[in-house]
Phi, psi and omega in degrees: 000135180276146179290148174282124176242127180152210187226142168254118188248130176234137179248132187230144168272150174291136173282327180298120184301323180292317179291321181294324185272353183290135182232023181277191181282175185299313181298321181291320179292324177295322177295318179296317177300315180300320180292325182278331186246354184059032178217149180266349182275161173294126184287161169283153174292146177257172177297336180278341180279109185293137177278130182251347177198156177198150178195166172254145182223161178285191184299332180264014187292349177251002182302320181296326176292317178298324178295321176298317179297313180299329180275001180079016182258006180197174178231160186213135170240121181275135177225030179066029177082011183230063342263171164279134181245133180235153174236116182222164176274151179301322181300325178288325174296314180299321177301315180294319178297319178294328179289340176110119171227134182286136171051051178276130174269097181264124182257304188219028182297323181295337178280354181271139174292145182303326182271001181290139176275134181240151173265133175241127175249129178242109180265123176289132184247126167220174179302324183279337190231047176284140185281144172292335180282351185300333183300335182275350186266176178274189180236156175238000000 
């Protein structure tokens, strides 16, 4: 059997009401997150943060997220694939979904405001490092 190489991606809404309702710019949401979590990095999703979409992707499956970060439209905290954490707006996720992603398990993306900030976790998958969060995602 060949090892699975790629990413298991989960998209989450903030459970914290203040973070979920925030509609400001990237720097302001990062300042608010830092104040709420006492950390400057993009946080990991918690069990309380509902997952609104999930899928598996190949090795280049996070490039679109990196492009958003490079364009100043998102933030990223690297954790060596366990997980990579991104902060993006719902409108950018919807744009990507309309462009086409295979076998996306979409749960509640339509319920998100376009300006809402979402957490994206990308778990690097190999035989040795499959994520426990993978059970919630789709398949490719």
